[in-house]
C-alpha angles and dihedrals in degrees: 000000000000122000090245093055090046091054089049092052091046089049092052093045090045091053091054092048093043090051088049092046092049093049090044093051091049094051088040088058089049087053093050090044090054090049092047092046093053102031107019114192095322145131091271093054091045088054091048091053092047089051088071095057098082094041090050092051091046090050089050095047093055088041094234089152091054099048094107091046096053102029101045096067090050095047095042089055090060091047091051090050092047091244098124095146091057088049090058090047089058090045091054093047092052093045094050100040099041092038090058092049090048091052090056091050091049092055093047092047092052091050096048098035095120093053093046094050090051088060099040099042104021093165090070095056112127090001127122092256095058101079092042091051091052092050094049092044090060090051095050100042097078089059087076090074089059092046090051096051091041091053090059092046088052092050090055091052094045090051089055088048092246114139107162102090095040087051089059095056099090092043094056092039095053092043088056092052093049093047092047092049097047096044099041104031094087088058106028105020115213089352087077089069090050091056087048089057091056093047093046092051092050095049101036105033100031116024098034094044092047087056092048093048091050090053090060094047107275114182118193123201122190094226135132120202117156089176098057107128093234091045088057090045090050091051092049091049094044100040095077089051090050093052099033125085119226120202093240092053092042092050091063092048099041092045090059094039095054092033091059089068093054130077123299111284095026094112090049093049092048090050094049091051092046091052091054090051091048089061088074093038090054093050099042103027120019097041094049092042094052093045096047098044099080089052092046089052092053093049091046090052087062091051088239099151092165091059092043092052091047089059094044095047096047092044092051091052091055091046092055089066084079088077099077089041088056089055090061091056090048092055095041095042095124094046095045093050093045093050095047103039117005102108137087112005092354101092136181092276091055090047092052091049093050097042090051090058098044100079091054092054091044090058088068099041094103092052093048087052096045096048091066089063099040094049091048089059089065092041092052090060088046094249103138097147101070099047090045093052092041094051092045091054090048091051090050091049091049093060096081089046091052093046095051092042090052094048091047101041106014116212092357089055092057091055093044093047092052092049094049091048094054093044092054093043096049095044093050093045091053091050091051091049091049093050092048094050097035090241101194092181096062091095088064090051092052091045091051090047090054090048092052090048090055090045090051092051091049091048091049093051093049097043093044091056092047092045092050091052093046096053089053090057104034122054105249096212124086134054096260092047089056090048092050093050091049092050093051096046094039094050092047089050093053090049092048094048092047090049093050090048092052098041096047093033095235101179097198094053093046092047092050092052092046094050094047092048092047094048091049092048094243094116125049100182127052116243111206111208116193124196 
């Protein structure tokens, strides 16, 4: 396979996953809007967010979120050697052995949920949110079994270069949460959303992915073999990921840990702001990272570090385009939050709290996006130990930063501390990767980062002036006023960015515009921009 054809396949797969990510983020916002509408930024919503802490840790400990990363290289090797049946034997062994261990953890976690929540969210202890958090935690925990099995089913499909059904997971999952919340909230309150989580995980992560895996030839064998060589290899590859702490995972945990010491509604506000930031991360980081990883694994299997670095470097340059987009959200923070959430129980006070946090999370959006690519470089060469240890050390070192930021700036300090932590971690990890692999192209990555930083500053200065003038002319209250302001500023931003791309011949910006316009049918002829 030539490098050109590989990039084309990555581009096609990325488009599928980006479309999925975009649709997922939209329905995810609908989910958060439903939660905000019914619960606002309140004790009940704080409890609901805390209820995810133990399930998230459990998911991390059994490495459900890393199944594709660790299993794909093993399974693709069998495909390359025409030993597909043996590949499915390994799949069955991992599913059965790890599934049994996970079931034990699920039971123990449900039994000791109160004690665990006391440790993970100590600020809630003896508060009104504590009992509710325990109850909802016990409802959500069993969903991890469906995520685990679904992760393996996804890995099978990714290895066969099939992305459609995995792309539907977040859509079905979020739909389940919304339906559960809307239908059951009048009777159960926030617990309705918890039951929606369980139903969405079962339908989206398990049933749908089982169907998709069967379509590409899945063979299941009821066998247990803890001594299988590839089972041992899988454990050795996955163990660092189980014990290590990534910044994305830690952000969710630390946000709730530190937020539990702040005023009521702080955890909710942090979560709402984080979800808005993750819209950009999903579009620019997660989608591209998931789509490119199977191809990175194949290139890494050939020991072609030059080809692997070419993919990583070029992908990072496209990801850095998220920086000027983040600026738009910083400037329009009040309008974005009001449009998305300010209705029902989510009042003006909740909106002000959330919008005040948003710019500080947006500052780290590019790093949250980039880390998905940098870490996958290590994973592609089956080195899970170093990034896990490195990230764990970085998380530990970030704790004093987060504490001092929280004491100095309150809720804004928590968001800023998390953003600074991920920026430092991602930048250092990329430099280590580049030195280890003699990545000659890293200078271009740094140069492009600097260019995007300058573009972002220029965009901020222009849009800030325009925004200040607009709010003096247009009443800033009311849903349609917020929409109108966003349309004006957003349209101006797109024109400015396109103009900068053309004038300075920034290939990545021009290519992004061209591909989006072509995919949406607004452009018939390809415009090749060269930087």
